[in-house]
VOPAGU-2260 file (C-alpha; in pm, 1 decimal, decimal comma):
REM VOPAGU-2260
SITE   aa  ch    i         X         Y         Z
SITE  MET   A    0      25,6    1043,7     -37,7
SITE  ARG   A    1     403,7     998,0     -22,5
SITE  ARG   A    2     576,3     849,5    -325,0
SITE  GLY   A    3     943,8     854,2    -239,4
SITE  ILE   A    4    1035,7    1143,7     -12,6
SITE  ALA   A    5    1398,0    1101,6    -110,3
SITE  LEU   A    6    1332,2    1198,3    -470,4
SITE  ALA   A    7    1141,2    1508,8    -374,5
SITE  ALA   A    8    1412,5    1604,0    -130,7
SITE  ALA   A    9    1683,7    1548,0    -387,0
SITE  ALA   A   10    1509,5    1757,5    -646,7
SITE  SER   A   11    1445,0    2050,7    -418,7
SITE  MET   A   12    1786,8    2040,4    -255,4
SITE  ALA   A   13    1977,3    2018,0    -580,6
SITE  PHE   A   14    2040,7    2389,3    -573,6
SITE  THR   A   15    2165,9    2623,7    -302,3
SITE  LEU   A   16    2083,3    2992,2    -302,1
SITE  ALA   A   17    2324,9    3257,5    -189,9
SITE  ALA   A   18    2274,6    3374,4     166,5
SITE  CYS   A   19    1964,7    3587,4     186,2
SITE  GLY   A   20    2026,9    3954,0     246,4
SITE  GLY   A   21    1659,4    4032,3     280,8
SITE  ASP   A   22    1625,0    4002,6     659,2
SITE  SER   A   23    1343,0    4198,8     810,7
SITE  ASP   A   24    1441,0    4480,2    1043,2
SITE  THR   A   25    1595,7    4392,7    1377,8
SITE  ASP   A   26    1312,9    4538,6    1584,8
SITE  SER   A   27    1060,2    4315,1    1408,5
SITE  THR   A   28    1270,8    4003,7    1463,8
SITE  GLU   A   29    1327,0    4084,1    1831,1
SITE  ALA   A   30     958,4    4148,5    1880,6
SITE  ALA   A   31     872,1    3809,6    1734,1
SITE  THR   A   32    1088,8    3637,7    1993,0
SITE  GLU   A   33     928,5    3813,8    2289,6
SITE  GLY   A   34     616,0    3596,0    2273,0
SITE  ALA   A   35     282,2    3611,6    2102,7
SITE  SER   A   36      82,1    3768,4    2384,1
SITE  ALA   A   37     204,9    4122,1    2312,7
SITE  ALA   A   38      87,7    4120,7    1949,4
SITE  PRO   A   39    -127,9    4419,5    1852,1
SITE  ALA   A   40    -488,2    4370,8    1745,2
SITE  GLY   A   41    -659,5    4491,4    1432,2
SITE  GLU   A   42    -352,9    4645,9    1272,6
SITE  GLY   A   43    -222,1    4394,8    1023,7
SITE  ALA   A   44    -269,1    4114,5     776,9
SITE  LEU   A   45     -95,1    3783,5     726,8
SITE  THR   A   46     -43,3    3576,5     414,6
SITE  VAL   A   47     -10,4    3204,7     481,7
SITE  TRP   A   48      92,6    2943,3     227,7
SITE  THR   A   49     -76,5    2608,1     275,0
SITE  ASP   A   50    -168,2    2303,0      74,1
SITE  SER   A   51    -521,6    2188,2       5,5
SITE  ASN   A   52    -517,6    1922,0     278,9
SITE  ARG   A   53    -437,3    2165,2     557,9
SITE  GLU   A   54    -652,5    2452,6     429,2
SITE  PRO   A   55    -983,2    2363,9     605,8
SITE  ALA   A   56    -825,0    2343,9     951,2
SITE  LEU   A   57    -620,9    2659,1     894,3
SITE  GLN   A   58    -927,9    2844,5     771,1
SITE  GLU   A   59   -1096,6    2768,9    1100,9
SITE  ALA   A   60    -792,7    2902,4    1287,9
SITE  ALA   A   61    -782,2    3209,5    1061,2
SITE  ASP   A   62   -1152,4    3283,1    1117,4
SITE  ASN   A   63   -1109,3    3265,4    1494,1
SITE  TYR   A   64    -796,9    3482,3    1479,9
SITE  GLU   A   65    -970,8    3747,9    1271,7
SITE  ALA   A   66   -1278,7    3746,7    1495,8
SITE  GLU   A   67   -1076,7    3782,2    1815,2
SITE  THR   A   68    -801,0    4021,0    1703,9
SITE  GLY   A   69    -931,3    4201,8    1396,5
SITE  ASN   A   70    -614,4    4107,9    1206,7
SITE  LYS   A   71    -664,9    3947,9     866,9
SITE  VAL   A   72    -533,4    3616,6     737,7
SITE  GLU   A   73    -520,1    3525,7     369,1
SITE  LEU   A   74    -465,5    3157,5     294,0
SITE  VAL   A   75    -295,2    3083,5     -36,7
SITE  VAL   A   76    -323,9    2721,2    -148,6
SITE  LYS   A   77      -4,0    2594,6    -312,1
SITE  ASP   A   78     115,6    2264,9    -456,0
SITE  TYR   A   79     321,5    2119,3    -170,7
SITE  ASP   A   80     598,5    1994,5    -398,9
SITE  GLY   A   81     667,4    2349,2    -520,7
SITE  ILE   A   82     652,8    2537,6    -191,8
SITE  ARG   A   83    1013,2    2488,9     -85,9
SITE  ALA   A   84    1179,6    2630,5    -395,1
SITE  ASP   A   85     919,0    2906,2    -434,8
SITE  PHE   A   86     960,4    3019,2     -74,3
SITE  LEU   A   87    1339,2    3030,4    -104,8
SITE  SER   A   88    1322,2    3232,0    -423,4
SITE  GLN   A   89    1057,9    3481,5    -314,6
SITE  VAL   A   90    1183,0    3548,1      37,3
SITE  SER   A   91    1533,0    3601,6     -99,5
SITE  ASN   A   92    1378,7    3893,1    -292,2
SITE  ASN   A   93    1188,1    4025,2      11,6
SITE  GLU   A   94     864,9    3881,5    -122,6
SITE  GLY   A   95     648,7    3579,6     -46,1
SITE  PRO   A   96     422,5    3496,5     248,7
SITE  ASP   A   97     452,0    3574,8     615,6
SITE  ILE   A   98     410,5    3205,6     699,7
SITE  THR   A   99     452,0    2883,3     505,7
SITE  LEU   A  100     396,5    2522,3     595,8
SITE  GLY   A  101     679,8    2280,9     525,6
SITE  GLY   A  102     889,7    1988,5     640,8
SITE  HIS   A  103    1152,0    2012,6     911,4
SITE  ASP   A  104    1411,0    1877,5     669,1
SITE  TRP   A  105    1388,0    2208,0     481,5
SITE  LEU   A  106    1520,3    2392,1     785,3
SITE  GLY   A  107    1894,2    2357,1     721,4
SITE  GLU   A  108    1865,2    2511,6     377,7
SITE  PHE   A  109    1621,7    2778,7     495,6
SITE  ALA   A  110    1842,2    2878,9     789,9
SITE  ALA   A  111    2161,7    2875,0     582,5
SITE  ASN   A  112    1999,5    3113,1     335,9
SITE  GLY   A  113    1848,7    3337,0     602,0
SITE  VAL   A  114    1488,7    3306,6     485,7
SITE  VAL   A  115    1327,0    3206,3     816,5
SITE  SER   A  116    1311,1    3363,7    1160,3
SITE  PRO   A  117    1319,9    3185,7    1497,6
SITE  ILE   A  118     997,3    3152,3    1690,0
SITE  GLU   A  119     994,4    3172,1    2068,2
SITE  LEU   A  120     751,5    2910,0    2194,4
SITE  GLY   A  121     833,3    2968,5    2559,2
SITE  ASP   A  122     643,6    2740,9    2797,0
SITE  ALA   A  123     433,3    2616,1    2503,7
SITE  SER   A  124     725,2    2405,6    2379,8
SITE  ALA   A  125     660,2    2159,1    2663,8
SITE  ASP   A  126     317,3    2087,5    2516,1
SITE  PHE   A  127     466,5    1938,2    2199,1
SITE  ALA   A  128     634,8    1603,4    2137,9
SITE  GLU   A  129    1003,9    1636,9    2213,1
SITE  VAL   A  130    1100,6    1499,4    1872,8
SITE  SER   A  131     894,3    1767,7    1698,3
SITE  ILE   A  132    1070,3    2051,2    1880,0
SITE  SER   A  133    1407,7    1888,6    1825,0
SITE  ALA   A  134    1335,8    1855,6    1453,6
SITE  PHE   A  135    1268,9    2228,7    1418,9
SITE  THR   A  136    1575,2    2328,9    1621,7
SITE  TYR   A  137    1882,6    2456,9    1438,0
SITE  ASP   A  138    2192,9    2598,7    1609,0
SITE  GLY   A  139    2003,1    2607,8    1936,3
SITE  GLN   A  140    1700,9    2801,6    1811,4
SITE  VAL   A  141    1350,8    2681,4    1724,6
SITE  TYR   A  142    1241,1    2783,0    1375,1
SITE  GLY   A  143     894,7    2636,5    1338,3
SITE  LEU   A  144     561,1    2557,4    1496,5
SITE  PRO   A  145     520,9    2180,4    1446,3
SITE  TYR   A  146     183,7    2029,6    1366,7
SITE  ALA   A  147     246,2    1664,4    1271,8
SITE  VAL   A  148     494,2    1382,1    1317,9
SITE  GLU   A  149     516,8    1093,2    1075,9
SITE  ASN   A  150     727,4     781,9    1050,2
SITE  THR   A  151     716,4     440,9     891,8
SITE  ALA   A  152     616,4     116,5    1061,5
SITE  ILE   A  153     508,4    -232,3     963,0
SITE  ILE   A  154     147,2    -236,1     849,5
SITE  ARG   A  155       1,8    -584,5     893,6
SITE  ASN   A  156    -302,0    -746,0     737,2
SITE  THR   A  157    -451,6    -909,4    1045,3
SITE  ALA   A  158    -637,6   -1166,6     835,8
SITE  LEU   A  159    -305,7   -1299,7     702,6
SITE  ALA   A  160     -76,0   -1272,0    1006,8
SITE  ASP   A  161    -144,4   -1253,4    1379,1
SITE  SER   A  162     179,0   -1073,8    1469,5
SITE  THR   A  163     503,1    -923,6    1339,8
SITE  PRO   A  164     820,0   -1099,4    1459,2
SITE  GLU   A  165    1111,0    -903,4    1605,3
SITE  THR   A  166    1359,8    -998,1    1332,9
SITE  PHE   A  167    1341,3    -947,0     959,8
SITE  ASP   A  168    1421,4   -1309,2     875,2
SITE  ALA   A  169    1145,8   -1433,6    1106,2
SITE  MET   A  170     899,5   -1191,0     947,9
SITE  ILE   A  171     985,8   -1321,0     600,8
SITE  GLU   A  172     933,7   -1679,5     714,8
SITE  LYS   A  173     599,8   -1591,4     869,6
SITE  GLY   A  174     509,5   -1405,8     551,7
SITE  LYS   A  175     584,8   -1713,6     343,7
SITE  GLU   A  176     361,7   -1920,8     570,9
SITE  ALA   A  177      72,1   -1693,0     475,3
SITE  GLY   A  178      89,6   -1840,4     123,2
SITE  THR   A  179      55,5   -1502,8     -49,7
SITE  ASP   A  180     241,0   -1377,1    -358,2
SITE  TYR   A  181     475,9   -1166,4    -145,9
SITE  PRO   A  182     596,0   -1241,2     207,9
SITE  PHE   A  183     667,1    -871,3     255,0
SITE  LEU   A  184     631,5    -552,9      51,8
SITE  VAL   A  185     833,9    -232,9      46,1
SITE  GLN   A  186     847,2      31,8    -224,4
SITE  THR   A  187    1181,8      36,7    -404,1
SITE  SER   A  188    1204,3     127,4    -777,8
SITE  ALA   A  189    1516,7     187,6    -984,9
SITE  ASP   A  190    1583,7     508,2    -789,9
SITE  GLY   A  191    1567,8     333,4    -454,5
SITE  ASP   A  192    1396,2     475,0    -150,1
SITE  PRO   A  193    1645,3     528,1     132,3
SITE  TYR   A  194    1385,0     708,0     344,4
SITE  THR   A  195    1170,9     395,0     360,0
SITE  PHE   A  196    1468,7     157,6     384,4
SITE  TYR   A  197    1639,0     357,0     660,3
SITE  PRO   A  198    1524,4     148,2     960,5
SITE  PHE   A  199    1689,6    -157,6     807,6
SITE  GLN   A  200    2011,6      40,3     760,9
SITE  THR   A  201    2010,4     168,2    1118,5
SITE  SER   A  202    1956,5    -185,2    1245,4
SITE  PHE   A  203    2310,1    -251,6    1116,9
SITE  GLY   A  204    2442,6      46,9    1314,6
SITE  ALA   A  205    2493,8     266,8    1010,2
SITE  PRO   A  206    2300,6     595,4    1051,8
SITE  VAL   A  207    2350,2     856,3     783,2
SITE  PHE   A  208    2529,7    1113,1    1004,0
SITE  GLU   A  209    2681,7    1103,8    1349,5
SITE  GLN   A  210    2484,4    1273,7    1626,0
SITE  ASN   A  211    2609,2    1509,8    1893,6
SITE  ASP   A  212    2541,3    1458,6    2264,1
SITE  ASP   A  213    2234,5    1683,6    2244,7
SITE  GLY   A  214    2085,5    1475,7    1963,5
SITE  SER   A  215    2165,4    1722,5    1686,5
SITE  TYR   A  216    2343,7    1597,9    1375,7
SITE  SER   A  217    2705,4    1666,3    1293,4
SITE  ASP   A  218    2826,2    1676,2     933,2
SITE  THR   A  219    3032,3    1359,1     981,6
SITE  LEU   A  220    2905,3    1069,0     772,3
SITE  ALA   A  221    2831,0     750,1     963,7
SITE  LEU   A  222    2689,5     525,6     692,6
SITE  GLY   A  223    3027,2     392,2     581,9
SITE  GLY   A  224    3271,9     145,4     731,9
SITE  GLU   A  225    3199,2    -213,6     828,3
SITE  ALA   A  226    2843,7    -142,0     945,0
SITE  GLY   A  227    2749,2      18,9     615,2
SITE  GLU   A  228    2915,4    -257,4     417,4
SITE  ASN   A  229    2722,4    -518,7     616,4
SITE  TYR   A  230    2399,0    -341,4     531,4
SITE  ALA   A  231    2495,8    -328,2     165,0
SITE  THR   A  232    2571,3    -700,3     170,0
SITE  TRP   A  233    2228,8    -762,7     321,4
SITE  LEU   A  234    2065,2    -559,1      43,0
SITE  ALA   A  235    2241,7    -774,7    -213,9
SITE  GLU   A  236    2129,6   -1094,6     -42,0
SITE  GLN   A  237    1767,6    -980,1     -25,6
SITE  GLY   A  238    1777,6    -875,7    -388,7
SITE  GLU   A  239    1916,8   -1212,6    -495,5
SITE  ALA   A  240    1647,6   -1390,3    -291,7
SITE  GLY   A  241    1374,4   -1180,5    -452,5
SITE  VAL   A  242    1258,4   -1033,0    -121,6
SITE  LEU   A  243    1358,9    -685,7    -240,3
SITE  ASP   A  244    1276,3    -595,4    -598,9
SITE  THR   A  245    1333,5    -264,7    -779,5
SITE  ALA   A  246    1030,9    -339,8    -997,7
SITE  ILE   A  247     808,6    -285,4    -693,5
SITE  ASP   A  248     739,9      87,7    -682,0
SITE  TYR   A  249     498,8     263,9    -446,4
SITE  ASP   A  250     182,8     206,5    -648,6
SITE  ILE   A  251     257,9    -160,3    -712,8
SITE  ALA   A  252     336,4    -224,5    -345,3
SITE  VAL   A  253      22,6     -48,3    -220,7
SITE  ASP   A  254    -204,6    -216,3    -476,0
SITE  ALA   A  255     -62,2    -558,6    -394,2
SITE  PHE   A  256    -122,7    -508,9     -23,6
SITE  LYS   A  257    -475,6    -377,5     -89,4
SITE  ASN   A  258    -541,8    -693,4    -290,8
SITE  GLY   A  259    -436,1    -922,2      -5,6
SITE  GLU   A  260    -114,0   -1032,7    -174,7
SITE  SER   A  261     106,7    -986,5     132,5
SITE  PRO   A  262      61,5    -986,8     508,7
SITE  TYR   A  263     319,5    -710,8     563,6
SITE  ILE   A  264     413,6    -376,2     410,5
SITE  LEU   A  265     659,8    -116,9     535,9
SITE  GLY   A  266     493,1     221,7     504,7
SITE  GLY   A  267     345,8     525,2     670,6
SITE  PRO   A  268      16,1     666,8     791,2
SITE  TRP   A  269     -54,1     806,4     444,6
SITE  MET   A  270    -133,8     448,4     335,7
SITE  ILE   A  271    -388,6     359,8     602,4
SITE  ALA   A  272    -697,6     517,5     447,3
SITE  ASP   A  273    -643,9     327,9     119,8
SITE  PHE   A  274    -616,1      -2,6     302,5
SITE  GLU   A  275    -917,5      57,3     521,8
SITE  ASP   A  276   -1121,6     166,9     219,1
SITE  ALA   A  277   -1025,8    -166,1      60,4
SITE  GLY   A  278   -1180,1    -345,2     357,8
SITE  ILE   A  279    -852,8    -463,6     511,0
SITE  ASP   A  280    -825,9    -481,2     887,0
SITE  VAL   A  281    -476,7    -351,7     962,6
SITE  ALA   A  282    -250,5    -336,2    1264,5
SITE  VAL   A  283      62,6    -122,1    1294,9
SITE  ASP   A  284     370,2    -285,0    1450,7
SITE  PRO   A  285     735,6    -203,4    1524,5
SITE  ILE   A  286     983,0    -263,1    1242,1
SITE  PRO   A  287    1179,9    -587,0    1282,6
SITE  SER   A  288    1557,7    -569,0    1295,1
SITE  ALA   A  289    1757,7    -690,7     998,1
SITE  GLY   A  290    2103,3    -628,2    1145,0
SITE  GLY   A  291    2063,1    -704,3    1513,6
SITE  GLU   A  292    2024,1    -348,9    1644,7
SITE  THR   A  293    1703,9    -148,2    1688,2
SITE  ALA   A  294    1542,8     -51,7    1359,1
SITE  VAL   A  295    1521,0     327,7    1381,9
SITE  PRO   A  296    1310,6     494,1    1112,6
SITE  PHE   A  297    1327,0     857,1    1013,0
SITE  SER   A  298    1079,6    1086,6    1179,8
SITE  GLY   A  299     945,6    1355,6     951,4
SITE  VAL   A  300     794,6    1658,6    1122,7
SITE  GLN   A  301     564,7    1903,2     950,2
SITE  GLY   A  302     521,5    2259,2    1069,1
SITE  PHE   A  303     500,7    2627,4     986,8
SITE  PHE   A  304     789,4    2867,9     924,6
SITE  ILE   A  305     788,6    3246,8     964,1
SITE  SER   A  306     953,7    3433,8     677,5
SITE  SER   A  307    1249,5    3651,5     770,8
SITE  ALA   A  308    1120,2    3904,8     516,6
SITE  SER   A  309     782,9    3935,3     690,0
SITE  GLU   A  310     694,4    4276,2     827,6
SITE  ASN   A  311     438,9    4109,6    1055,5
SITE  GLN   A  312     650,0    3865,3    1252,1
SITE  LEU   A  313     482,3    3942,0    1582,8
SITE  LEU   A  314     139,4    3875,9    1433,7
SITE  ALA   A  315     268,5    3561,1    1266,6
SITE  SER   A  316     402,6    3432,8    1597,2
SITE  GLN   A  317      71,2    3509,3    1768,2
SITE  PHE   A  318    -129,7    3330,1    1500,0
SITE  LEU   A  319      86,7    3019,3    1510,2
SITE  ILE   A  320     127,6    2982,3    1885,8
SITE  ASP   A  321    -216,2    3090,4    2005,0
SITE  TYR   A  322    -431,6    2955,9    1721,9
SITE  VAL   A  323    -256,3    2691,9    1509,2
SITE  GLY   A  324     -93,8    2548,2    1820,0
SITE  THR   A  325    -423,9    2459,3    1986,1
SITE  GLN   A  326    -558,0    2108,7    2041,2
SITE  GLU   A  327    -864,9    2181,7    1829,5
SITE  VAL   A  328    -668,9    2294,4    1523,6
SITE  GLN   A  329    -394,6    2032,7    1553,4
SITE  TYR   A  330    -653,7    1757,0    1578,1
SITE  ALA   A  331    -841,6    1901,9    1279,7
SITE  ILE   A  332    -519,1    1893,8    1076,2
SITE  TYR   A  333    -469,2    1531,4    1181,0
SITE  GLN   A  334    -816,7    1441,2    1056,4
SITE  GLU   A  335    -721,5    1560,8     708,5
SITE  GLY   A  336    -403,4    1356,2     678,0
SITE  ASN   A  337    -382,1    1091,9     955,6
SITE  ARG   A  338     -38,5    1214,3    1067,9
SITE  LEU   A  339      16,7    1201,3    1443,1
SITE  PRO   A  340     -29,8    1554,7    1584,8
SITE  ALA   A  341     279,7    1722,3    1724,9
SITE  LEU   A  342      81,5    1870,0    2013,4
SITE  THR   A  343      71,5    1604,2    2285,8
SITE  ALA   A  344    -291,4    1662,9    2383,6
SITE  ALA   A  345    -406,2    1626,4    2023,1
SITE  ALA   A  346    -181,5    1321,8    1977,6
SITE  ASP   A  347    -339,2    1153,3    2278,8
SITE  GLN   A  348    -680,9    1221,2    2129,5
SITE  ALA   A  349    -575,1    1081,6    1790,2
SITE  ALA   A  350    -416,3     773,7    1949,7
SITE  GLU   A  351    -761,2     644,2    2036,6
SITE  ASP   A  352    -732,2     502,0    1684,0
SITE  GLU   A  353    -527,1     181,1    1710,7
SITE  ALA   A  354    -333,5     243,0    1388,0
SITE  VAL   A  355    -230,7     588,6    1506,1
SITE  ALA   A  356    -130,3     440,6    1839,8
SITE  GLY   A  357      88,5     190,0    1653,5
SITE  PHE   A  358     272,2     461,6    1463,3
SITE  ALA   A  359     308,4     658,1    1786,8
SITE  GLU   A  360     478,0     358,0    1949,8
SITE  VAL   A  361     731,6     335,1    1668,1
SITE  ALA   A  362     778,8     713,9    1681,9
SITE  GLU   A  363     929,2     670,8    2028,3
SITE  VAL   A  364    1244,9     522,9    1871,5
SITE  ALA   A  365    1241,8     730,1    1551,7
SITE  GLN   A  366    1497,7    1003,3    1484,5
SITE  PRO   A  367    1430,9    1326,0    1293,2
SITE  MET   A  368    1556,2    1322,2     937,9
SITE  PRO   A  369    1870,9    1541,2     939,7
SITE  ALA   A  370    1790,7    1904,2     860,6
SITE  ILE   A  371    2154,9    2005,8     815,2
SITE  PRO   A  372    2251,1    2146,7     472,3
SITE  GLU   A  373    2488,2    1854,7     412,1
SITE  MET   A  374    2189,5    1622,4     386,5
SITE  GLY   A  375    2121,4    1774,2      46,5
SITE  GLU   A  376    2434,4    1609,0     -88,2
SITE  VAL   A  377    2329,0    1261,9      27,0
SITE  TRP   A  378    2006,6    1195,9    -162,1
SITE  ALA   A  379    2144,7    1197,7    -517,3
SITE  PHE   A  380    2374,7     901,7    -442,9
SITE  TRP   A  381    2199,3     708,5    -168,5
SITE  GLY   A  382    1884,5     565,7    -324,9
SITE  VAL   A  383    2027,3     477,6    -664,2
SITE  THR   A  384    2316,0     297,5    -493,5
SITE  GLU   A  385    2076,5      84,1    -290,6
SITE  ALA   A  386    1884,0       0,4    -607,5
SITE  GLN   A  387    2202,0     -92,5    -794,4
SITE  ILE   A  388    2306,3    -327,6    -515,5
SITE  ILE   A  389    1963,6    -490,6    -502,4
SITE  ASP   A  390    1990,5    -542,7    -878,4
SITE  GLY   A  391    2324,1    -722,3    -846,7
SITE  ALA   A  392    2606,6    -466,8    -824,6
SITE  ASP   A  393    2898,2    -556,3    -598,2
SITE  PRO   A  394    2768,1    -447,7    -256,6
SITE  VAL   A  395    3086,2    -343,3     -78,3
SITE  ALA   A  396    3256,6    -168,1    -368,2
SITE  THR   A  397    2938,1       6,8    -474,9
SITE  TRP   A  398    2853,9     120,4    -123,0
SITE  ASP   A  399    3207,2     242,0     -52,7
SITE  LYS   A  400    3205,9     443,0    -375,8
SITE  MET   A  401    2875,6     600,7    -272,9
SITE  VAL   A  402    3022,0     707,3      62,7
SITE  SER   A  403    3323,4     855,0    -114,0
SITE  ASP   A  404    3104,4    1038,7    -364,5
SITE  ILE   A  405    2884,1    1182,8     -89,9
SITE  GLN   A  406    3185,6    1298,8     108,5
SITE  GLY   A  407    3328,8    1459,6    -203,0
SITE  ALA   A  408    3002,9    1643,8    -268,5
SITE  ILE   A  409    2989,0    1766,5      92,3
SITE  ASP   A  410    3348,5    1889,1      76,1
SITE  ALA   A  411    3284,7    2064,9    -254,9
SITE  SER   A  412    2979,4    2244,0    -114,0
SITE  LYS   A  413    3176,8    2410,9     165,2
């Protein structure tokens, strides 16, 4: 269950390790990029870091891999929130697992510190959602085997509203007509939540970074200027009107929606099970625009990285491509967490569920959260600034100072 991805990202990106000198030997790296089919059988063992949610599906893949190749796979269950820092530290000392699961937004830091190796998917890359491959691409190379794509959308209580309007103002009016305590819910808190708020920001034409022609992110900030100031002014207006409230954290927002206190909540697939268990019939709809342009949420992609310190990179590539990358395993992972599978065939299977299909529709306009190292300098300023503006701080001056502070932090990190 996600409770503010921005805070987790800020905490784990608050430090930067020196470039890793612990690369595995060149022959091993080159072998890993030649494809999984040439991997030897019965000659090695892999250590894979996972979390408890993904363990059952991975155990099935590991059992099949061992039975068919003779190679061994040890799954080590870790607390997801600690994997990123632990992997960086251990691989930098030529230790740690052969494979770890993780988010695509870790990639910039991992690649900059030399702790992950590229994986050559070959023709298999066409079997995955384009956004998932793009998310795990850095400097033209793919560094992960994706297994899930997630993004936010409007979750609607169908008993309280029959549709979600295309504009934010119209949604609020329709929410008020429902006669509930809240016309609309979104998690905020005193630390803000820029991940969840991002589609409203992009609807003003103020993405966090500029994008290159190939869709990759540059390190040029784009959240400033008139578009960013307009978004900040909107935040202030919604705070003054009581539509946005920093007292509404994740738990409060989810509980209120479960109790039928609002027809709409902005959230992700991690919420659906709670709502359905509460007996609420939900629909998942596109996010209405607050600023006139398309509301583009972040797309978060989950996948598996191969350690650059691994002495078994060819085996690791074989295990990921030929076993974890199958429809059976990707669908099994989906069943444990309700995230849309990255593999298209598994995603089509999962989309038989209407809620999943709704998130998949919104995913078509979503953009991967930037995986560039500079993103690590954004989180510390971004959310708290939004919260301050909602609570009454001068929107333009406060936003402009945030942009200046972020730029200063990026410049200082180079």
